[in-house]
N, C-alpha and C positions, 0 to 999 in steps of 0.2 A: 697783833692784838693781844692784850694782856688777858682778857677774859672773853669767852664765847657767849653771846647772848642766848637766851632760851629760845631756840628755834628748832623746829622739827627736823631740819636738815642737819643739825648738829649731832643727831643720833648717830652712833657708830664713828664719830669723829676721833681719829687717833690723837695722841698728844703732840704738842708742838715739837718741832725738830725730829719728827719720826723718820724712819727709813723710807727712801723713795718707793720701795715696793709696797709698803703699807699705805703710803699716800696715794699711789695709783689704785690700789684696791678700793680705797674710800671713794675716789672720784668716779670709779666705774660703778660702784654700788649706788652712788647718788644719781648718776645718769640713767641707771636702769631700773631704779625703784621709785624715784620721786615722780609723782603724777604730772603729766603735761598733756596739753591738747594734741601734741604731736610727739611721736617717738623721737628720742635723741639720735638714735642710730637706725640705719636701714641696711639693706644688703647690697647696695648699689655701688659703694665706694670701697677702695682698697682696705683690706683688713689692717694693714700697717698703720692706718690713720685712726683706727678706733680710739686708742688710748689718748691720742692728742685731742680728739673731739671731746672725750670725757673730761679731760683736764680743763679745757676752755669752758665747757659747759658749767663745771663746778664753780669756776670763778664767777661767771655771769649769774648763776643761780644764787650764790651767796650774796653778791652785791645787790641783786634784785630783792632778796628777802630782807636784807638789812634796811633797805629803803621802804619796803611795803609791809613787812610783818612786825616791825617794831612800832608800837603805837605812839610813842612820844617823839615828835619831830626833832627835838634837841638831842635826844639820845641817839636817834637814827643818824643825825648828821655827825655826831662824834664817832659812831661806829663806822660810817662811811669814810671819814677822815683816816681812821685807823687802818681801814682796808686799803686805802690809797697808799699809806705809809708802808704797809706790807708789800704792796706791789712794787714800790720804788726800791725797797730793800732787795726784793727778788731780782730786779734788773741790775742791782749792784752786786749780785752774787751771794746774797745772804737770806734765802727764804727760811721761814720758820713755821708758819701755819701750814698744816698738811696740804691744803689746796694749793698753796704756792710752792711747796716742795715738789708737787707733781707738775704744776704749771711751768716751773723753771726748766724742766726737761723739754717741754714743748717749745717754749720761746727760743731756747737755744738751738734745738734741732732744726726748726723751721724759720729761724731768724725773723720772728714776728716783732715789730716795733711796739713800744709801750703805748702809743697814742690811742689806738682804738679801745684799749682797756681803760685808760683814764677818761676818755670821752664818755663812756657809759656811766662813769661815776658822776660826771657833770649832770647828766639827766636825772639820776637817782637823787642827787642833792636838790636839784630843781623841784622835784616832786614834793620836797618837804617845805618849800618856800612859795611856790607858784601854783595856784589852783585854777586860774582863769587865763585865757589867751584872747587878746583884743582882736587879732586878725589872723588871716591865713599865714602870713609871713611868720608870725610868732609860733604857730603850730608847727610849721615846717622847720623852723630853727630848733625846736625841741626835738623833732624827729632826727635831725642831724646828729644828735647825741644819743638819743634813746634807741634808734633803729639802725642807722647807717653803719655804726661800728660793727654790728653783728655780721652784716653782709661782708664787710671788709675782712673780718676775722675768718669767715668761711673761705674767702678767696686766698688769704695767706695760708690757711691750713692745706689748701689743695694746690698751692704752688703758683698762684696768680697774684701779681703785685703791680700791674700797670694801671695808669690813670683811666684809660678808656673803660675797662671792665669795672673798675671801682665806681665810676659814674653810673653805669648801668645798674650795678648792685644797689647803689644809693636810691635810685628811683624805685626799684622793686621793694626794698626794705621800708622806705618811707610809705609806699602804698600799703604794704602789709600792716604797718603800724596804724595807719589811718583806718583801714578796714576794721582793725581790732577796736579802735576808739568808737567807731559808729556801731559796732556790735555790742559794746560794753557801756553804753551811755548810762544805763540804770545802775550798774555796778559802780561806775565812777562817781555818780551822784551820791551814792552811799558813803563815799570817801571824801565828799565835798570837792570833787574835781570835775571841771567842765573843759573838754578839749574842743568843743564846737566853738568856732570863732564868734566872739560876742557881737562883732559888727554884722555878721550874717544873721544872727538872731534878731537884731534890731531891724535889719532890712526886711525881715519877714513878719515883723510885728510881735516878736517874742522877747523875753528877758530871762535871766537865770531863775527868777521866781517861778516862771511857768514850767521850767524843767523840774524843779524840786517838787512842784505840785503835781507832777506827772500829767500835765494838761496836753493830751494828744489831740491834734486836730489837723486841718489841712495846712496850716502854717508850718507845723513841725514836719509834715510830710514833704513840703517844698524845701525845707532846710536839708533834709536827708537826701532829696533828689540832687540838690546842688553839690553836696559833699561827695556823693557817690560818683557823680559825673567827673569831678576833679580827680578823684581817686582812680577811676578807670583810666584817665589820661596818663597818670603816673605808671600804672601797670603796663600800659602800651609803650611808654618810653623805655622801660626796663626790659621789655620782652626780648630784644636782640641778644641779651646776655646768654640765653640758652644755646644759641648757635655759635657762641664764642668761647665755650668751655669744652672740656673733653667729654666723650660719649658717656663715661662713667658718672659724670656730674650733671649731665644735661637733664636727666629725668628728675633729679632732685630740684633743680632750678625751675623746671616746668611745674612741678608740684607746688613750689612756693607760690607762684603766681596764680595757678589754677585754684589753689585752696583759698587765696585771698579773694579772687573774683567770685568764687562760690559763696563766700560770706556775703558779698555785695548782692548777689542774686537772691540769697535768702532774705536779706533785709527788704528787698523789693517784693518778694513773695508774701511777706507778712504785712504788706501795706505800709512799710516804713515805721511801724510802731515799736521802736526800740526802747521807748520809755516803759513799756509794760512787758515786753517779750525780748528774750535774748535769742536771736537766730543762731541755730547750730547746724553744723554739717553732719548729716547722718552717716552711719557706717557704710551704707550702700553707696551714698554719694562719694565718700572717700575712695571706695573701691573703684567706682567709675572713673574718678580722676586719675587714679593710679593706672587703670587699664588704658585710658586714652594716652597718658604720658608714655607708657610702655609701647603702645602701638606706634606712636610717633617715633619712638626710638628705633623700632624695627625698620622704619623707612630711612633712618639716618645712619645705619651701621656702616655704609660705604663712604660716608662723609669723613674727611680727615679730622682727627681730633686736634683741638687747638692746644699747642704746647704752652707751658707756663712762660710768661714774659718776664725776663730778668733784665730788662733794659736799664733798670736803676743800678745794676752792677752788684746786687746782693745775691748771696746764695739762697736757694730756696730749701736747702736741707733735704729732708725726706718728703717734702710736699709734692714733688713731681710724681709721686705714686699715682695720684688721681689722673694726671695727664697721660700716664702710660696705660690707662685703661685697665688697671688691675681689678680683680673681683673681690667681693667681700662686702663690707658695709661702712657707712659713714653717717652723716647727719641727714635726717629726713626732713627737717625744717629749720631754716635759719632762725625762726622765731623761738624754737625750743631752746636755743642757747641762752637767751635772756628772759625766758619765761613770759611774764605778762607783757614785757616790752618787745617791740618788734615783732 
């Protein structure tokens, strides 16, 4: 990228082609100072993975902000294209932007393929062009690019690369994305975005104009009920993932799902009126979720940890630290990697 846009996250950004140590310092600063609904790191994963998570987070955070914080769609698309070019240069061995200088070390050490990084950019570009989705299939297809790559990146970071765990992570991350959509209906309307399938609105006797007018009634409540039911099904489909990863990752995976399900519970608790209220999880509820996840972990200490699956023949680099049950910290929420998305 020839120029950095005026973004809050560009504060403290080193110059292009900076030393790796300076680049790592920046990604660590960004991950630990930029506000998120969830912390980027926790104390549950190996310390050796901290920096790798910071580096991947920085990539996702920048891509997300280029799509969401740049007001002109044409400018945003150009910047996202430039970000994609930087990514491809990094995989060719020529990183320049500080985020990519740091990321290059991670993708090399852990042998992470380029696809999940590029898939995220498909979603961010789509946000500039598509603001409505006709049916459930269209929404799920969007989640394939906006949410699922995040879960796959977490798996790669922790040494898992098999199709079975990826499918379970896809279900969980799609469910998390959907829960976020139903939580943020009002915020998305302010951006002229509707993720509720239009055919479902019509089925319940509503249209986009009713949403923009903030007309809450029984019809909207029924829409939310239908969406929440489908989202809970996806959470259930992805639930087995927690039992198929190492003990050190299991609590984090549990928290992903429990946090998303708690959002759905809050939507129900406010009578489904997400047109006028944004349901939030209180600090007390967050602590309860953590406590339950830790309690569950106490009962699974004697269960064997699931080793990384390298059946595709690739090296997992340092990623097997998580599978070896090391102590320290890692990612507290997959959704934190890509911010608003996932």
